[in-house]
C-alpha positions in Angstrom: -4.3 -24.0 51.0 -8.0 -23.7 50.4 -7.8 -20.0 51.2 -5.0 -19.5 48.8 -7.0 -21.3 46.1 -10.0 -19.0 46.7 -7.7 -16.0 46.5 -6.2 -17.3 43.3 -9.6 -18.0 41.7 -10.8 -14.6 42.8 -7.8 -12.9 41.2 -8.3 -14.9 38.0 -12.0 -14.0 37.9 -11.1 -10.3 38.4 -8.5 -10.5 35.7 -11.1 -12.2 33.4 -13.7 -9.5 34.2 -11.2 -6.8 33.5 -10.2 -8.4 30.3 -13.8 -8.8 29.2 -14.5 -5.2 30.1 -11.6 -4.1 28.0 -12.6 -6.3 25.1 -16.1 -4.9 25.3 -15.0 -1.3 25.5 -17.7 -0.1 23.3 -20.7 -2.2 22.0 -22.7 -1.5 18.9 -25.8 -3.5 18.6 -26.9 -2.7 15.1 -25.7 -0.8 12.0 -28.3 0.4 9.5 -27.7 2.1 6.2 -30.3 3.6 3.8 -29.2 5.4 0.7 -30.9 6.7 -2.4 -29.6 8.2 -5.6 -29.7 11.9 -6.1 -30.6 11.5 -9.8 -34.1 10.3 -10.8 -33.5 7.5 -13.2 -35.6 4.4 -13.1 -34.4 1.7 -15.5 -37.1 0.3 -17.9 -37.4 -3.4 -18.6 -34.2 -4.7 -20.1 -32.1 -1.8 -18.8 -29.5 -1.5 -16.0 -28.5 1.4 -13.8 -25.2 3.2 -13.7 -23.0 3.2 -11.7 -22.9 -0.6 -11.3 -20.9 -0.2 -8.1 -22.0 2.8 -6.1 -19.6 4.6 -3.9 -15.8 4.3 -3.4 -15.0 1.6 -6.0 -12.4 3.2 -8.3 -10.0 1.9 -10.9 -12.1 -1.2 -12.0 -10.4 -4.1 -13.6 -12.4 -7.0 -15.1 -11.8 -10.4 -16.5 -14.0 -13.2 -17.9 -13.7 -16.9 -17.4 -16.3 -18.8 -19.4 -19.7 -17.3 -18.3 -18.3 -15.7 -15.1 -17.0 -12.2 -14.7 -14.7 -11.0 -12.0 -13.9 -7.4 -11.1 -11.6 -5.7 -8.6 -11.0 -2.1 -7.4 -8.2 -0.1 -5.8 -8.4 0.0 -2.0 -5.3 2.1 -1.0 -4.6 1.6 2.7 -8.0 0.3 3.7 -8.0 -3.2 5.2 -9.3 -5.8 4.2 -8.4 -4.6 0.7 -8.7 -5.4 -3.0 -12.4 -6.3 -3.0 -13.3 -9.1 -5.5 -16.7 -9.1 -7.2 -18.5 -11.7 -9.3 -21.3 -11.4 -11.9 -22.8 -13.4 -14.7 -24.6 -10.5 -16.4 -22.1 -7.6 -15.9 -24.7 -5.5 -14.0 -25.6 -7.5 -10.9 -22.5 -7.8 -8.8 -21.7 -9.7 -5.5 -18.6 -9.2 -3.5 -17.1 -12.7 -2.9 -14.0 -11.8 -1.0 -11.0 -9.5 -0.5 -7.7 -10.5 -2.0 -6.0 -8.8 1.0 -7.4 -10.5 4.0 -4.4 -11.3 6.2 -2.3 -8.7 8.0 0.9 -10.4 6.8 0.2 -9.7 3.1 0.9 -6.0 3.3 1.9 -3.5 6.0 0.2 -0.2 5.7 1.4 1.2 9.0 2.6 4.8 8.7 0.9 5.4 5.3 -1.8 8.0 4.6 -5.2 6.9 3.3 -4.4 7.5 -0.4 -1.2 5.6 -0.5 -1.0 1.8 -0.6 -2.8 -0.2 -3.3 -3.1 1.6 -6.7 -4.9 0.5 -9.9 -4.9 -3.3 -9.6 -5.5 -5.6 -12.6 -7.1 -9.0 -12.6 -6.6 -11.6 -15.3 -6.8 -15.4 -15.8 -4.7 -18.0 -17.6 -4.5 -21.8 -17.4 -6.5 -22.2 -14.2 -4.8 -19.4 -12.3 -6.0 -15.9 -11.5 -3.5 -13.1 -11.3 -3.6 -9.7 -9.6 -0.9 -7.2 -10.3 -0.8 -3.9 -8.6 1.5 -1.3 -7.1 1.8 -0.8 -3.3 2.8 2.8 -3.3 5.3 3.5 -0.4 5.0 -0.1 0.7 6.9 -2.4 -1.7 6.3 -1.3 -5.3 4.9 -3.6 -8.0 3.7 -7.0 -6.9 1.8 -10.0 -8.2 -0.6 -12.3 -6.4 -2.2 -15.5 -7.5 -5.2 -17.7 -6.6 -6.9 -20.8 -8.0 -10.3 -19.4 -6.7 -11.0 -15.7 -7.1 -12.9 -15.7 -3.8 -9.5 -16.6 -2.2 -7.3 -17.3 -0.6 -4.9 -15.2 -2.5 -1.1 -15.7 -2.2 1.2 -13.3 -0.4 2.4 -10.6 -2.8 5.6 -11.4 -4.8 7.7 -8.3 -5.8 8.1 -7.9 -9.5 11.1 -5.8 -10.6 10.1 -2.9 -12.8 9.6 0.7 -12.2 6.4 2.8 -12.4 2.8 2.0 -11.4 -0.5 0.7 -12.8 0.7 -2.7 -14.2 -1.6 -5.1 -16.1 -1.0 -8.4 -17.7 -1.8 -9.1 -21.4 -2.0 -12.7 -22.5 -1.2 -13.0 -26.2 -2.6 -15.6 -28.5 0.9 -17.2 -29.0 1.0 -18.1 -25.3 3.3 -15.3 -24.2 2.4 -12.8 -21.5 3.4 -9.1 -21.3 3.3 -6.6 -18.5 2.3 -3.1 -19.5 2.5 -0.1 -17.1 2.9 3.6 -16.6 6.5 4.7 -15.9 9.0 7.5 -16.3 9.7 8.7 -19.8 13.0 7.7 -21.3 14.0 11.4 -21.5 14.0 14.0 -18.8 10.3 14.9 -18.2 9.3 17.9 -20.4 6.6 19.1 -18.0 4.8 18.1 -14.8 2.6 15.0 -15.5 4.8 13.8 -18.4 4.7 10.0 -18.2 5.2 7.0 -20.5 3.8 3.6 -21.2 6.1 0.6 -21.2 5.8 -3.1 -22.1 7.9 -6.1 -21.2 7.5 -9.8 -21.4 6.3 -11.6 -18.2 7.0 -15.2 -17.2 3.9 -16.6 -15.4 5.8 -19.6 -14.1 8.4 -17.7 -12.2 6.3 -14.5 -11.8 9.2 -12.4 -13.1 10.1 -10.1 -15.9 11.9 -11.3 -19.1 14.1 -9.4 -21.4 14.1 -5.7 -22.1 11.4 -3.1 -21.6 10.1 -1.2 -24.6 8.6 2.3 -24.5 5.4 2.3 -26.5 3.8 5.7 -25.7 5.7 8.9 -24.7 3.5 11.5 -23.0 0.2 10.6 -24.5 -1.8 11.1 -27.7 0.0 14.3 -28.7 3.0 15.2 -26.6 3.1 18.7 -28.2 -0.1 19.4 -26.3 1.5 18.4 -23.0 -0.9 15.6 -22.1 -0.7 14.7 -18.4 -0.7 11.4 -16.5 -1.0 8.8 -19.2 -1.8 5.8 -16.9 -4.0 2.7 -16.2 -2.9 1.0 -19.5 -4.4 -2.3 -20.8 -3.5 -4.2 -23.9 -5.9 -6.3 -25.9 -5.9 -8.0 -29.3 -8.6 -7.9 -31.9 -8.1 -9.2 -35.4 -4.7 -8.2 -36.7 -4.2 -5.3 -34.3 -3.0 -4.8 -30.7 -4.9 -2.1 -28.9 -3.6 -0.1 -26.0 -6.2 1.8 -23.9 -5.1 4.2 -21.2 -6.4 7.0 -19.1 -5.1 10.5 -19.8 -5.7 13.9 -18.2 -5.4 13.3 -14.4 -7.9 12.0 -12.0 -10.1 15.2 -11.9 -12.8 16.4 -14.3 -10.3 16.4 -17.2 -10.0 12.7 -17.0 -10.4 10.7 -20.2 -9.7 7.3 -21.9 -7.7 7.2 -25.1 -6.7 4.4 -27.5 -3.7 3.5 -29.7 -3.1 0.5 -32.0 -0.3 -1.4 -33.6 0.4 -4.5 -35.6 3.1 -5.5 -33.0 2.8 -5.8 -29.2 5.9 -3.6 -28.9 4.7 -0.9 -31.3 4.9 1.5 -32.8 1.5 2.5 -31.6 -0.7 5.0 -33.5 -3.2 7.1 -31.6 -6.8 7.2 -32.8 -7.7 10.4 -34.6 -11.0 10.7 -32.7 -9.5 10.4 -29.2 -10.7 10.5 -26.5 -13.0 7.5 -26.7 -14.5 8.4 -23.3 -14.7 11.7 -21.4 -17.1 14.2 -20.0 -14.8 17.2 -19.9 -16.3 19.0 -22.9 -19.8 19.1 -21.4 -21.5 22.1 -19.7 -20.2 22.2 -16.2 -23.6 23.6 -15.0 -25.6 20.6 -16.2 -27.9 18.9 -13.7 -26.8 15.7 -12.1 -23.5 15.5 -13.8 -21.2 12.5 -14.2 -17.6 13.7 -14.4 -14.0 12.5 -14.3 -14.7 9.4 -16.5 -11.8 7.2 -17.5 -9.5 4.4 -16.3 -11.4 1.8 -18.4 -10.8 -1.8 -19.1 -12.6 -3.8 -21.9 -14.1 -7.3 -21.6 -15.5 -9.4 -24.4 -18.6 -11.5 -23.6 -19.1 -15.1 -24.5 -21.4 -13.8 -27.3 -18.6 -11.6 -28.8 -19.9 -8.2 -27.6 -17.4 -5.8 -26.0 -18.1 -3.7 -22.8 -16.0 -1.2 -20.9 -15.9 -0.8 -17.1 -14.5 2.5 -16.0 -14.5 5.0 -13.1 -16.5 8.3 -12.9 -17.9 10.5 -10.2 -21.3 12.0 -9.4 -20.7 15.4 -7.8 -23.4 17.1 -5.7 -22.0 20.6 -6.3 -19.3 21.6 -8.7 -16.5 19.1 -8.3 -17.5 18.1 -4.8 -18.3 14.4 -4.1 -17.9 12.7 -0.7 -18.6 9.1 -1.9 -15.5 8.7 -4.0 -15.0 7.5 -7.6 -17.4 4.8 -8.7 -17.6 1.9 -11.3 -19.6 2.4 -14.4 -20.4 0.2 -17.5 -21.0 1.0 -21.1 -20.9 -0.9 -24.4 -17.9 -0.6 -26.8 -18.7 -0.1 -30.4 -16.1 -0.8 -33.2 -15.9 1.2 -36.4 -13.2 1.1 -39.1 -11.0 -1.0 -36.7 -11.3 1.4 -33.8 -13.2 1.2 -30.5 -15.5 3.9 -29.1 -17.1 3.9 -25.6 -18.9 7.3 -25.8 -18.7 9.9 -28.6 -17.7 13.4 -27.7 -20.5 15.6 -26.4 -22.7 12.7 -25.1 -23.5 12.3 -21.4 -22.9 9.0 -19.6 -26.4 7.6 -19.1 -27.8 6.6 -15.7 -29.8 3.9 -17.5 -28.9 1.8 -20.6 -29.8 -1.5 -22.3 -28.4 -4.5 -20.5 -25.8 -6.8 -22.0 -27.2 -9.7 -24.0 -26.4 -12.1 -21.2 -28.6 -14.4 -19.0 -30.4 -12.1 -16.6 -29.6 -12.6 -13.0 -31.7 -11.9 -9.9 -31.1 -8.7 -8.0 -28.5 -9.5 -5.3 -29.6 -9.6 -1.6 -27.2 -6.7 -1.1 -27.4 -4.7 -4.3 -24.4 -2.6 -5.3 -26.3 0.1 -7.4 -29.4 2.1 -7.2 -31.2 2.7 -3.9 -29.7 0.5 -1.2 -30.8 -0.4 2.4 -29.4 -3.0 4.8 -29.0 -3.7 8.5 -26.2 -5.6 10.1 -27.3 -7.1 13.4 -23.8 -8.5 14.1 -25.2 -12.0 14.6 -22.8 -13.9 12.3 -19.5 -15.6 13.1 -17.6 -12.9 11.2 -18.1 -9.5 9.7 -19.2 -9.5 6.1 -16.6 -8.7 3.4 -17.8 -5.1 2.9 -16.5 -3.9 6.3 -13.1 -2.2 6.1 -10.8 -0.3 8.5 -7.8 2.1 8.3 -4.4 0.5 7.7 -3.3 -3.1 8.6 -4.1 -4.0 12.3 -1.3 -5.2 14.4 -3.8 -7.2 16.5 -7.5 -7.8 16.5 -9.5 -4.9 18.0 -13.1 -6.1 17.5 -15.2 -9.2 18.0 -18.8 -10.3 17.5 -20.6 -11.3 20.7 -24.3 -11.8 21.6 -25.6 -9.8 18.7 -23.2 -6.9 19.1 -19.9 -5.5 17.7 -17.5 -5.1 20.6 -14.6 -2.7 20.0 -11.5 -2.5 22.1 -9.9 0.9 22.2 -6.8 1.2 20.0 -5.0 3.9 18.1 -6.3 7.5 17.7 -7.6 8.7 14.4 -5.0 10.8 12.7 -2.1 8.9 14.2 -0.3 7.3 11.3 1.8 5.1 13.5 -1.2 3.1 14.8 -4.4 1.4 13.7 -7.6 3.1 15.0 -10.4 1.0 16.4 -12.6 1.9 13.5 -14.5 -0.4 11.2 -16.8 1.0 8.6 -18.8 0.7 5.4 -18.5 2.8 2.3 -20.9 5.7 2.0 -22.5 4.8 -1.3 -25.0 7.7 -1.8 -24.9 11.4 -1.2 -28.4 11.1 0.3 -28.0 8.5 3.0 -28.9 7.7 6.6 -26.7 5.7 9.0 -27.8 4.6 12.5 -26.5 2.4 15.3 -27.2 1.7 19.0 -24.2 2.3 21.2 -23.3 1.3 24.8 -20.2 3.0 26.3 -19.0 4.5 29.5 -16.2 7.1 29.4 -13.6 7.0 32.1 -11.4 10.0 31.3 -11.8 13.3 29.5 -11.4 12.6 25.8 -12.7 9.0 25.8 -14.9 8.4 22.8 -17.2 5.9 21.2 -19.6 6.4 18.3 -19.8 6.9 14.6 -17.0 8.2 12.4 -17.2 9.5 8.9 -13.6 9.1 7.6 -12.2 10.5 4.4 -8.5 10.7 5.5 -6.4 11.1 8.6 -6.8 14.9 8.4 -10.5 15.0 7.3 -13.1 13.1 9.3 -15.8 13.6 11.9 -16.8 11.9 15.1 -20.3 11.7 16.6 -21.0 9.9 19.8 -20.4 9.6 23.6 -17.4 11.4 25.1 -16.3 13.1 28.3 -15.5 16.8 28.6 -14.4 18.5 31.8 -15.4 15.5 33.8 -18.9 15.2 32.4 -20.3 12.8 29.9 -21.7 14.3 26.8 -22.9 13.6 23.3 -20.4 15.3 21.1 -19.8 16.1 17.4 -16.2 16.8 16.5 -14.8 17.6 13.0 -11.4 17.7 11.6 -11.3 19.5 8.2 -7.8 18.9 6.7 -6.3 20.1 10.0 -4.1 18.8 12.9 -6.7 19.1 15.6 -10.4 18.3 16.1 -13.0 21.1 16.5 -16.0 20.6 18.9 -19.0 21.6 16.8 -21.8 20.7 19.3 -22.4 18.9 22.5 -25.2 18.0 25.0 -25.2 16.6 28.5 -25.7 12.8 28.6 -26.2 10.7 31.7 -26.9 7.2 30.3 -24.5 4.7 28.8 -26.7 3.6 25.8 -27.9 5.7 23.0 -29.2 5.4 19.4 -27.2 7.6 17.0 -28.4 8.7 13.6 -26.5 10.6 10.9 -28.4 11.9 7.9 -26.3 13.0 4.8 -27.6 15.2 2.1 -24.9 16.2 -0.4 -22.4 18.4 1.5 -24.4 18.7 4.7 -25.2 16.3 7.6 -27.7 16.2 10.4 -27.0 14.4 13.7 -29.7 13.2 16.0 -30.0 10.7 18.9 -32.6 8.8 20.9 -32.2 8.1 24.6 -34.9 7.4 27.2 -37.5 7.2 24.6 -36.9 10.8 23.4 -35.3 11.9 20.1 -33.3 15.1 19.9 -31.2 16.8 17.2 -27.7 17.6 18.3 -26.7 19.5 15.1 -28.4 20.1 11.8 -27.1 21.2 8.3 -23.5 20.8 9.3 -21.1 21.6 6.4 -19.3 18.4 5.6 -17.8 19.3 2.2 -14.5 18.8 3.9 -15.3 15.1 3.5 -15.2 15.5 -0.3 -12.3 14.1 -2.2 -11.6 17.6 -3.8 -11.2 19.3 -0.4 -9.6 16.4 1.5 -7.3 15.5 -1.3 -6.3 12.0 -2.3 -8.2 9.3 -4.2 -10.6 7.7 -1.7 -14.3 8.1 -0.6 -15.9 8.4 2.8 -16.2 5.4 5.1 -18.8 5.5 8.0 -18.8 3.2 11.0 -18.2 2.5 14.6 -15.1 3.8 16.4 -13.7 4.0 20.0 -10.7 5.5 21.6 -9.6 6.0 25.3 -7.3 8.7 26.5 -4.2 7.7 28.3 -3.8 8.3 32.0 -1.7 11.2 33.0 
């Protein structure tokens, strides 16, 4: 009996060791990021810096409750998703949570990186926060609620209406309305012909009431064939209802336009000086351009001033930008009953006077300007800024003894699985990312290292792998293709290495330190395939640890 017990305990110990080895497939002992802005713009006293959220933070929506401001962004199929930010001065923002933080809320399996959560809107009424959004290819329009914007947020409740980009308008008479982009009432006259609709919304039952009303057909001037009128928001000022919306598509023709009416259901008249925000008329060869501005939402401060949050991009060459669409801030001025964010011909400034609000200290983790941080993985959980690709079916990472341990999961590019990848947004075109990795390949194709991910067809891998039975440090790229390409490799005999990736616009350099010696594996590698323009879609680059193991033959 004693021998059997010894055998049993030995078997259990072996199983535990095997399980522990599997759980600790790849260990990352540190993750460091250093980024600086490509434009030289130092705010003077009393000024703030644009963008207020650097990197992939598109489609901002903002709301105020008393002296507190809350802002959210689109997150598509990244998980956790729907980042929630808080500020008291509109310029210093801290992420306080993710509205999508449980796998059961949404299922992104099978979806490409630029599907999923589009153009969310956050609002507040009678002690309840509301997020309405569209889950493209995964359920349509939904509403989520919370008593605390930091969470937890409810599971999404489907709301029955067509189209995308919903937002809630709370009227002064207590009624609520849903406004959104949808199909025109007629057969579309041209590609990009859309319409804006409004319908009453019941916040008690979280459902639609009555009939929908079309309030904008096509855009400001349908005879000019305006495209993709979207991202609508309603507000009321004085005797008028104002409808603001994006127009012109998500590229460099993007803009923000405004209409007004004496009734929430129209008819709405466009402003004769539209657009109220755009950079499309400026010289395309200007230095350090800001482009693609639009998708705004207004907020009124407790002092009565109006401000606009909106998205824009900072290309490094032409229309190439790897870091995605970012969140900017500018004041709204009113003249003759109409709002203006930026007059035609003016450039979006990188620095501007701060809002007249109590100044807040710079956050420990700033969201704009030059940024540097190191995650030592010593906490009980990853910080809210870490995101992965699609909703995980099961946990694939854990924090142990000052390291991030990844268990091999799905392969990058496989839409039917979740890759063992967890990353942070690349927030600057000039940036350095480094980590220390311990990993031992077992089969040809095994990998662990850093991944820069733009989409399932556009990414790169840099780290330890095995080729033809020999361990190597390898750099693979996939540039909107179905297969990876080996760019560079070097023999590697250890199981621990410090990896470094240096980004400079559309190029990257890859170096490593092992045995006290630093080497460059590849320099000035063309990474323009990580730009949104070349990769397609609506997201920005995510960089972080990844591991995968090849299956046995």
